[in-house]
C-alpha positions as CSV (number, residue, x, y, z in Angstrom):
1,M,-13.3,9.1,-7.9
2,K,-12.1,8.4,-4.6
3,L,-9.0,10.5,-3.4
4,S,-6.8,10.1,-0.5
5,K,-6.1,12.4,2.3
6,E,-2.5,11.5,2.6
7,Q,-0.1,14.5,3.5
8,F,3.4,14.3,3.5
9,K,5.0,16.4,6.7
10,F,5.9,14.0,9.6
11,R,4.1,14.6,12.9
12,L,3.8,11.7,15.3
13,S,1.0,11.3,17.5
14,K,0.2,8.8,20.4
15,K,-2.4,7.4,17.6
16,Q,0.4,6.7,14.9
17,I,3.3,5.9,16.9
18,Y,2.1,2.6,17.6
19,Y,1.7,1.6,14.1
20,D,5.2,3.2,13.3
21,V,7.0,1.3,15.8
22,F,5.3,-1.9,15.0
23,V,6.4,-1.8,11.4
24,V,9.9,-0.7,12.1
25,G,10.1,-3.2,14.6
26,L,8.7,-5.9,12.2
27,L,10.9,-5.3,9.2
28,V,14.1,-4.9,11.3
29,T,13.6,-8.2,13.1
30,L,12.8,-9.9,9.7
31,T,16.2,-8.3,8.1
32,F,18.3,-9.5,10.9
33,L,16.9,-13.1,10.6
34,L,17.3,-13.1,6.8
35,L,20.8,-11.4,6.5
36,P,22.8,-14.4,7.7
37,G,21.2,-16.4,4.8
38,A,22.2,-13.8,2.1
39,K,25.8,-15.0,2.4
40,R,24.3,-18.1,0.3
41,I,23.4,-15.6,-2.5
42,G,26.0,-14.6,-5.1
43,D,29.3,-14.1,-3.7
44,G,27.5,-13.1,-0.3
45,S,29.4,-9.7,-0.5
46,G,28.1,-6.3,0.7
47,L,28.0,-5.3,-3.3
48,T,25.3,-8.4,-3.6
49,I,23.1,-7.1,-0.6
50,S,23.5,-3.4,-2.1
51,V,22.1,-5.0,-5.8
52,L,19.1,-6.9,-4.0
53,L,18.4,-3.5,-2.1
54,A,18.1,-1.7,-5.4
55,A,17.0,-4.8,-7.7
56,A,15.5,-3.9,-10.8
57,G,12.0,-4.3,-9.6
58,L,12.3,-1.7,-7.1
59,P,11.0,1.2,-9.2
60,A,7.9,-0.9,-10.1
61,A,7.3,-1.7,-6.4
62,L,7.6,1.9,-5.9
63,G,5.0,2.9,-8.2
64,F,2.8,0.0,-7.2
65,L,3.2,1.4,-3.4
66,L,2.4,5.1,-4.4
67,A,-0.6,4.1,-6.2
68,F,-1.8,1.7,-3.6
69,R,-1.5,4.3,-0.9
70,Y,-4.0,6.4,-3.1
71,G,-6.6,3.5,-3.4
72,V,-5.5,1.8,-6.7
73,I,-4.1,-1.8,-6.9
74,D,-2.1,-1.5,-10.2
75,L,-2.2,-4.9,-11.7
76,S,-0.8,-3.6,-15.0
77,I,2.8,-3.0,-13.6
78,W,3.9,-6.4,-14.8
79,A,2.6,-5.8,-18.3
80,V,4.3,-2.4,-18.2
81,M,7.6,-3.5,-17.0
82,G,7.5,-6.0,-20.2
83,L,6.5,-3.2,-22.3
84,G,9.1,-0.7,-21.2
85,G,12.0,-3.8,-21.7
86,L,10.7,-4.5,-25.3
87,V,10.6,-0.5,-26.0
88,A,13.8,-0.4,-25.0
89,A,15.3,-3.3,-26.7
90,G,13.1,-2.4,-30.0
91,L,14.7,1.4,-30.0
92,I,18.2,-0.1,-29.5
93,N,18.3,-2.8,-32.2
94,A,16.6,0.4,-34.7
95,G,20.2,2.1,-33.7
96,M,19.0,4.2,-31.1
97,A,21.4,5.4,-28.1
98,P,20.3,3.3,-24.9
99,L,20.2,6.4,-23.0
100,G,17.5,7.8,-25.3
101,A,15.7,4.3,-25.4
102,F,15.6,4.2,-21.8
103,V,14.1,7.7,-21.4
104,L,11.5,6.7,-24.1
105,A,10.6,3.6,-22.1
106,V,10.1,5.3,-19.0
107,G,7.8,7.9,-21.5
108,V,5.8,4.9,-22.8
109,G,5.1,3.6,-19.0
110,A,3.8,7.2,-17.9
111,I,1.4,7.3,-20.9
112,V,-0.1,3.8,-19.9
113,G,0.0,5.1,-16.3
114,A,-2.0,8.3,-17.7
115,I,-4.3,6.0,-19.5
116,N,-5.2,4.1,-16.4
117,G,-5.8,7.3,-14.4
118,F,-8.2,8.9,-16.9
119,L,-10.3,5.5,-16.9
120,I,-10.3,5.2,-13.0
121,C,-11.5,8.9,-13.0
122,R,-14.2,8.5,-15.7
123,V,-15.1,4.8,-15.8
124,R,-17.3,3.5,-13.0
125,L,-15.4,0.4,-12.5
126,P,-13.5,-0.5,-9.5
127,A,-9.5,0.6,-10.2
128,I,-8.2,-3.1,-10.0
129,I,-10.4,-4.1,-12.5
130,I,-9.7,-1.3,-15.0
131,T,-5.7,-1.9,-14.4
132,A,-6.1,-5.7,-14.9
133,L,-7.9,-4.8,-18.3
134,V,-5.4,-2.4,-19.5
135,G,-2.7,-5.2,-18.4
136,L,-4.4,-8.1,-20.4
137,V,-4.7,-5.6,-23.4
138,L,-1.0,-4.9,-23.2
139,L,-0.3,-8.7,-22.7
140,G,-2.2,-9.5,-26.0
141,A,-0.7,-6.9,-28.2
142,M,2.9,-7.8,-27.0
143,N,2.1,-11.4,-27.9
144,W,0.9,-10.6,-30.9
145,K,3.6,-8.4,-32.1
146,Y,6.5,-10.9,-30.8
147,S,6.6,-14.5,-31.6
148,Q,9.7,-15.2,-29.5
149,R,9.5,-15.4,-25.8
150,T,12.7,-13.2,-25.5
151,V,14.3,-10.2,-27.3
152,F,18.0,-9.7,-27.0
153,V,19.9,-6.4,-27.8
154,P,23.5,-6.5,-29.3
155,E,26.4,-7.5,-26.9
156,T,28.2,-4.3,-27.4
157,T,25.2,-2.3,-26.6
158,F,26.5,-1.1,-23.5
159,D,30.3,-1.1,-24.1
160,N,30.6,2.9,-23.8
161,W,28.8,2.6,-20.3
162,V,31.3,0.0,-19.3
163,S,34.5,1.9,-20.5
164,N,33.3,5.0,-18.8
165,I,32.8,2.8,-15.5
166,H,36.2,1.6,-15.9
167,E,37.8,5.2,-16.4
168,F,35.9,6.5,-13.3
169,F,37.5,3.8,-11.5
170,D,40.9,4.0,-13.1
171,A,40.5,8.1,-12.2
172,T,39.7,7.2,-8.7
173,N,42.6,4.8,-8.3
174,E,45.0,7.2,-9.5
175,E,43.8,9.6,-7.1
176,S,43.8,7.0,-4.4
177,E,47.5,6.0,-5.2
178,K,48.4,9.9,-4.7
179,T,46.4,10.1,-1.1
180,S,47.0,6.6,0.5
181,A,49.9,5.2,1.5
182,S,48.9,1.6,2.1
183,D,48.0,-1.0,-0.1
184,E,45.1,-1.8,1.9
185,K,43.6,1.4,1.0
186,E,44.3,1.1,-2.7
187,E,42.1,-2.1,-3.3
188,I,39.1,-0.2,-2.1
189,A,38.6,1.5,-5.4
190,V,39.4,-1.3,-7.8
191,P,37.1,-1.6,-11.0
192,P,34.0,-3.7,-10.7
193,S,35.2,-5.9,-13.7
194,I,34.3,-8.9,-11.7
195,T,31.2,-7.8,-10.2
196,G,29.4,-6.6,-13.2
197,P,29.9,-2.9,-13.9
198,L,26.3,-2.7,-15.5
199,M,25.1,-3.9,-12.7
200,V,26.6,-1.3,-10.6
201,L,25.4,1.2,-12.9
202,R,21.8,-0.2,-12.4
203,T,21.9,-0.1,-8.7
204,L,23.1,3.5,-9.3
205,L,20.1,4.4,-11.6
206,V,17.4,2.7,-9.3
207,F,18.7,4.6,-6.3
208,I,18.5,7.8,-7.9
209,A,15.0,7.1,-9.1
210,W,14.3,6.3,-5.2
211,T,15.8,9.5,-4.0
212,A,14.0,11.4,-6.6
213,V,10.5,10.2,-5.2
214,L,11.6,10.8,-1.6
215,L,12.5,14.1,-2.3
216,V,9.5,14.9,-4.1
217,L,7.4,13.6,-1.4
218,G,9.4,15.6,1.0
219,I,8.5,19.0,-0.9
220,A,5.1,18.2,-1.9
221,D,3.6,19.6,1.0
222,N,5.4,23.1,0.2
223,I,4.2,23.0,-3.3
224,I,0.7,21.9,-3.2
225,P,-1.7,24.7,-2.6
226,K,-3.6,24.4,0.8
227,A,-7.2,23.9,-0.7
228,S,-10.1,24.9,1.7
229,H,-10.9,21.3,1.9
230,P,-8.1,18.5,1.7
231,Y,-10.1,16.3,0.0
232,K,-10.4,18.1,-3.2
233,K,-6.6,17.6,-4.5
234,W,-8.5,15.5,-7.2
235,W,-5.1,15.4,-9.4
236,I,-3.1,13.7,-6.9
237,R,-4.4,10.2,-7.5
238,P,-3.8,10.2,-11.2
239,V,-0.4,11.8,-11.1
240,C,0.5,8.8,-8.6
241,I,-0.9,6.1,-11.3
242,C,1.0,8.1,-13.7
243,V,4.4,7.8,-11.8
244,S,3.6,3.8,-11.3
245,G,3.2,3.4,-15.0
246,A,6.7,5.5,-15.4
247,M,8.3,3.5,-12.7
248,A,7.3,0.1,-14.1
249,G,8.7,1.3,-17.5
250,L,11.9,2.1,-15.6
251,S,12.2,-1.5,-14.2
252,G,12.0,-3.0,-17.5
253,A,15.0,-1.1,-18.8
254,C,16.9,-1.9,-15.8
255,W,16.2,-5.5,-16.4
256,L,17.3,-5.2,-20.0
257,L,20.6,-3.3,-18.7
258,D,21.0,-6.0,-16.3
259,M,20.5,-9.1,-18.7
260,G,21.1,-8.0,-21.9
261,H,17.5,-9.1,-23.2
262,T,14.2,-8.6,-22.1
263,P,11.2,-11.5,-22.0
264,V,7.9,-11.0,-23.6
265,P,5.5,-11.1,-20.5
266,T,2.7,-13.8,-20.8
267,R,1.0,-13.7,-17.4
268,L,-0.8,-10.4,-15.8
269,V,0.9,-10.9,-12.4
270,D,4.6,-12.3,-13.1
271,G,5.4,-12.7,-9.4
272,L,4.8,-12.0,-5.9
273,T,8.0,-10.3,-4.9
274,I,6.5,-6.6,-5.6
275,P,3.1,-6.8,-3.6
276,V,4.7,-8.8,-0.4
277,A,7.4,-6.2,-0.3
278,V,4.5,-3.6,-0.3
279,I,3.0,-5.4,2.3
280,L,6.2,-5.4,4.4
281,T,6.7,-1.8,4.2
282,G,3.4,-1.4,6.6
283,T,1.4,0.6,4.1
284,L,-1.6,-1.0,5.4
285,L,-1.0,0.2,8.8
286,L,0.8,3.9,8.1
287,Q,-1.8,6.5,8.0
288,G,-1.6,10.2,8.7
289,R,1.2,12.8,7.6
290,G,4.6,11.6,6.1
291,R,3.4,7.8,6.2
292,T,3.9,7.4,2.5
293,M,7.2,8.8,2.8
294,L,8.0,6.4,5.7
295,A,6.9,3.4,3.6
296,V,9.0,4.5,0.5
297,I,12.0,4.7,2.8
298,F,11.2,0.9,4.2
299,L,10.7,-0.3,0.5
300,P,14.4,-1.3,-0.6
301,V,14.8,-3.1,2.6
302,A,11.2,-4.9,2.4
303,V,12.4,-5.5,-1.4
304,L,15.7,-7.1,0.5
305,C,14.0,-9.3,2.8
306,A,11.2,-10.2,0.0
307,S,14.1,-11.4,-2.5
308,I,16.1,-13.4,0.3
309,W,13.0,-15.2,1.3
310,E,12.3,-16.0,-2.0
311,Q,15.4,-17.7,-2.9
312,L,16.1,-19.1,0.5
313,A,13.0,-20.2,2.1
314,Y,11.7,-23.9,1.7
315,P,11.1,-24.0,-2.1
316,I,7.4,-24.5,-3.3
317,T,6.0,-23.2,-6.3
318,I,2.8,-23.6,-7.8
319,M,2.3,-22.3,-11.5
320,G,5.7,-20.6,-11.3
321,Y,4.5,-18.8,-7.8
322,S,6.7,-18.8,-4.9
323,M,4.5,-20.0,-2.1
324,G,7.1,-19.1,0.5
325,L,6.5,-15.7,-0.5
326,L,2.5,-16.0,-0.4
327,I,3.0,-17.5,3.2
328,L,5.3,-14.7,4.2
329,G,2.7,-12.1,2.8
330,V,-0.3,-13.8,4.5
331,I,1.5,-14.2,8.0
332,V,2.6,-10.3,7.7
333,L,-1.0,-9.3,6.7
334,A,-2.3,-11.2,9.5
335,A,0.0,-9.9,12.0
336,Q,-0.8,-6.5,11.0
337,W,-4.6,-6.8,10.9
338,A,-4.3,-8.6,14.4
339,Y,-2.2,-5.5,15.6
340,I,-4.7,-3.2,14.4
341,R,-7.8,-4.7,15.9
342,G,-5.7,-5.7,19.2
343,I,-4.8,-2.1,20.1
344,D,-8.5,-0.8,19.3
345,K,-10.1,-0.6,22.4
346,T,-13.5,-0.5,21.0
347,Q,-12.9,-4.2,20.2
348,K,-14.3,-6.5,22.8
349,A,-12.0,-9.4,21.1
350,R,-8.9,-7.0,21.5
351,W,-7.0,-9.7,23.8
352,I,-8.0,-12.5,21.2
353,Y,-6.5,-10.3,18.5
354,R,-3.3,-9.6,20.5
355,I,-2.5,-13.3,21.2
356,A,-3.1,-13.8,17.5
357,C,-0.6,-11.4,16.7
358,G,2.0,-12.4,19.1
359,L,1.3,-16.1,17.3
360,E,1.7,-14.8,14.0
361,L,5.2,-13.0,15.1
362,L,6.2,-16.2,16.6
363,G,5.6,-18.1,13.4
364,L,7.5,-15.6,11.3
365,V,10.5,-15.6,13.5
366,V,10.5,-19.6,13.3
367,L,10.1,-19.5,9.4
368,G,13.0,-16.7,9.3
369,F,15.4,-19.0,11.0
370,A,14.6,-22.0,8.4
371,P,16.7,-20.7,5.6
372,Q,19.8,-21.0,8.0
373,M,19.5,-24.9,8.9
374,E,20.3,-27.7,6.8
375,I,17.5,-29.2,4.8
376,D,16.2,-31.6,7.3
377,H,16.0,-28.9,10.1
378,A,14.9,-26.3,7.8
379,R,11.9,-28.7,6.8
380,A,11.1,-29.0,10.4
381,F,11.3,-25.5,11.2
382,F,9.1,-24.5,8.1
383,L,6.2,-26.7,9.5
384,I,6.3,-25.6,12.9
385,G,6.4,-22.1,11.9
386,V,3.3,-22.3,9.4
387,S,1.4,-24.2,12.3
388,I,1.8,-21.5,14.5
389,S,0.8,-18.9,12.2
390,A,-2.1,-20.7,11.3
391,G,-3.0,-21.1,15.0
392,G,-2.8,-17.3,14.7
393,L,-5.5,-17.2,11.7
394,V,-7.8,-19.5,13.6
395,L,-7.7,-16.8,16.8
396,I,-8.6,-14.0,14.2
397,S,-11.4,-15.8,13.0
398,I,-13.0,-16.3,16.1
399,G,-12.4,-12.5,16.9
400,V,-14.1,-11.8,13.7
401,I,-17.0,-13.8,14.7
402,M,-17.3,-12.4,17.8
403,G,-17.4,-9.0,16.5
404,S,-19.9,-10.1,13.9
405,C,-22.1,-11.4,16.8
406,R,-21.9,-8.4,18.9
407,R,-23.0,-6.3,16.0
408,T,-26.4,-8.2,15.4
409,D,-27.1,-6.9,18.9
410,I,-27.5,-3.4,17.4
411,V,-28.7,-3.9,13.7
412,N,-31.8,-5.3,12.2
413,K,-33.7,-3.8,14.7
414,T,-36.5,-0.9,15.3
415,Y,-36.3,1.7,18.1
416,E,-38.7,4.4,19.2
417,T,-37.8,7.8,21.1
418,N,-40.0,10.5,22.4
419,S,-37.6,13.1,23.0
420,P,-34.2,14.7,21.7
421,E,-32.9,13.4,25.0
422,E,-33.9,9.7,24.0
423,T,-32.7,10.2,20.5
424,H,-29.1,11.1,22.1
425,K,-29.3,8.2,24.1
426,L,-30.0,6.0,21.4
427,G,-26.9,7.4,19.6
428,A,-24.8,7.0,22.4
429,K,-25.8,3.5,22.7
430,L,-24.8,2.9,19.0
431,G,-21.5,4.9,19.4
432,T,-20.4,2.5,22.0
433,N,-20.3,-0.4,20.0
434,L,-18.7,1.2,16.9
435,K,-15.2,0.2,15.5
436,N,-12.9,1.4,12.8
437,G,-14.1,1.2,9.5
438,D,-17.7,1.6,10.4
439,C,-19.7,3.7,8.0
440,I,-23.6,4.7,9.5
441,A,-25.8,6.2,6.9
442,L,-28.5,8.1,8.0
443,I,-31.8,8.7,6.2
444,G,-34.6,11.3,7.2
445,N,-36.4,14.4,6.6
446,L,-35.7,18.0,7.8
447,G,-35.9,18.2,11.7
448,A,-35.9,14.4,12.1
449,G,-33.1,14.6,14.7
450,K,-30.2,13.4,12.6
451,T,-27.7,15.8,14.1
452,V,-28.9,15.1,17.7
453,F,-28.4,11.3,16.9
454,V,-24.8,12.1,15.9
455,R,-24.2,14.1,19.0
456,G,-25.1,10.9,21.0
457,L,-22.7,8.9,18.9
458,A,-19.8,11.4,19.5
459,E,-20.5,10.8,23.1
460,G,-20.6,7.0,22.7
461,L,-17.3,7.1,21.1
462,G,-15.9,9.4,23.9
463,C,-15.4,12.8,21.7
464,D,-16.3,16.1,22.6
465,V,-20.2,16.9,22.1
466,R,-19.8,20.5,22.3
467,L,-18.0,20.4,18.8
468,V,-20.6,18.5,17.0
469,S,-22.6,20.6,14.6
470,S,-24.3,20.1,11.3
471,P,-21.8,20.2,8.2
472,T,-24.0,21.3,5.9
473,Y,-21.9,24.3,4.4
474,V,-18.4,22.7,5.0
475,L,-19.2,19.0,3.9
476,V,-17.2,17.3,6.6
477,Q,-16.3,18.0,10.4
478,E,-13.8,15.8,12.0
479,Y,-14.1,15.1,15.7
480,S,-11.3,13.9,17.6
481,C,-11.6,11.2,20.2
482,P,-9.6,10.3,22.9
483,D,-6.2,8.9,22.4
484,D,-7.3,5.3,23.6
485,K,-9.9,5.2,21.2
486,H,-7.4,5.3,18.0
487,I,-10.5,6.7,16.0
488,P,-11.8,10.0,15.0
489,L,-15.4,10.2,13.9
490,Y,-16.0,12.1,10.2
491,H,-19.5,13.8,10.0
492,L,-20.5,14.4,6.3
493,D,-23.8,15.8,5.4
494,L,-24.8,15.6,1.6
495,Y,-27.9,17.9,1.3
496,R,-26.3,20.7,-0.5
497,L,-24.1,18.4,-3.0
498,G,-25.4,19.3,-6.7
499,D,-24.5,16.0,-8.1
500,P,-24.4,13.7,-5.1
501,V,-22.9,10.7,-6.7
502,E,-20.1,12.4,-8.3
503,E,-19.2,14.8,-5.6
504,F,-19.6,12.4,-3.1
505,S,-16.7,10.1,-4.8
506,D,-14.4,13.3,-4.5
507,L,-14.6,13.1,-0.8
508,G,-12.3,10.5,0.1
509,V,-14.5,8.4,2.0
510,D,-12.4,5.2,1.5
511,E,-9.6,7.0,3.2
512,M,-11.6,8.3,6.1
513,L,-12.9,4.7,7.0
514,S,-9.3,3.3,6.7
515,N,-8.6,5.2,10.0
516,G,-12.2,6.2,11.5
517,I,-15.8,5.9,11.6
518,V,-18.0,8.0,9.0
519,V,-21.4,9.0,9.5
520,I,-23.4,10.6,6.6
521,E,-26.5,12.7,6.8
522,W,-28.8,12.9,3.8
523,A,-27.0,9.6,2.8
524,D,-29.8,8.7,0.5
525,R,-28.7,11.4,-2.2
526,A,-25.7,9.1,-3.1
527,A,-26.9,5.8,-2.1
528,G,-25.4,3.8,-5.1
529,A,-21.9,5.4,-4.1
530,L,-22.0,4.5,-0.2
531,P,-19.1,2.1,0.5
532,R,-20.3,-1.6,1.3
533,P,-21.0,-2.7,3.8
534,Y,-22.8,0.2,6.1
535,T,-25.0,0.7,8.5
536,Q,-28.3,2.3,7.5
537,I,-30.7,4.1,9.9
538,S,-34.0,5.5,8.6
539,I,-35.8,7.9,10.6
540,T,-39.6,8.2,10.5
541,I,-41.5,11.2,12.1
542,D,-44.6,10.1,14.3
543,G,-45.0,13.0,16.1
544,P,-43.9,16.5,17.2
545,T,-41.1,14.6,19.4
546,A,-41.8,11.0,18.4
547,R,-39.3,9.2,16.1
548,N,-39.1,5.9,14.8
549,W,-35.6,4.5,14.1
550,T,-35.0,1.4,11.7
551,I,-31.1,0.1,11.8
552,S,-30.3,-2.6,9.1
553,R,-26.9,-3.5,7.9
554,I,-26.4,-3.1,4.0
555,D,-23.9,-5.7,2.5
556,N,-24.6,-5.5,-1.4
């Protein structure tokens, strides 16, 4: 089980503010480009925008984001959405009140999430495979149970809710008549009879769920006990997966509220809106304290952008999937990847990445104008935007190739040192060539010089060498590098682990690698659990001070 180090309070730093500004700027720019086109959706009113902001899929997107932040791509959410809608519809048709049916739909989703969490913690398979299998099982069960493609509820199911909404607005109108002298103000509180009272209710319900998650994230740091080791909060990941299931169940119930019927799902991934919206929140970029809450804050706007893009972008579908959304997701991912590499001064190809990021953003802007044009002009803008973004992808590929070539100068070689000073210099030579996400596995007996070598790595990265010591008793040491490096160095020692494979999985190495470099002493004790690819350094003692160093890259 690989846990995350996410913490919930804001604490801006020079290393993270660059990411925050990029994500906010990208999302704001895309929103301003797409909002004019929203007038072509529905009646083009502010209510339409509010409905899109709080779409029925927002809770499921929220659950998907939370799970993703803790290392799980939850592919079961579409099946759980369908299950939530079918459970609510079945209970309503059996005579249960809608509110009770909705609560049980959320509960069933939470149970599926709990099953996912248990399996992920106990089964030695990637989380994405486990959630996909659970989703497929649910799909099979639902299609076996229901022969029809759609399950309806009686048209009078929500009449009481509609009446309550009208009574509320009638009371509001009466109050408005007493306090307002102008007819213009009296019209503000009209009953939403022509705009769909149930849709208004669903919008309110979704925003309540979104606000509740925000409040929990805001106070979580105060209720989570301050553990001696931040990676030992083992329960956070299963809880997030359970919440993901509950939110998907709520989305299914909200769909039933909107439409008066619910479909029986037939595909594991039933659309691209949710993953693309999560990508737009910058959850791949945002790291550190408070960034999960920040991504949650951005999520409704991201869902709005994805929904408008899907409906207004140049319509291309393959097997029912919007290729316009797929293109949007690829461009944003490429821009984020290029941005991360472009501001990393350890990257020799960083200027190529910066140009690539600029091209991706330019292509996105051109594509954003396309929905506002006539069909012929829109087609031309679409082709130009895609071509510009493709040029950015080519530059990114060149940067990756240059980085791979640079690494071949270091790995797959053997070195000899004859003193601690030479060992230190060898470590510094390797350290100057490391980048974000690199994992170094040190293998050697006691006294082989592993810690001396790590001091050299730290020096090569620009860290304070005086802080480097063996983490035998604390398991993990973190060394901060200068701000222009943007990468901390995590120093692990597995010597004292009782069950190295199991306990190593609890340390949260994936989270460390997402925003830093990891070097592991006694790595051979957990060789099967090490994240691939990694650089293995085997140390052989040839004499009192003579050492032989074999550096190789392990991909499989």
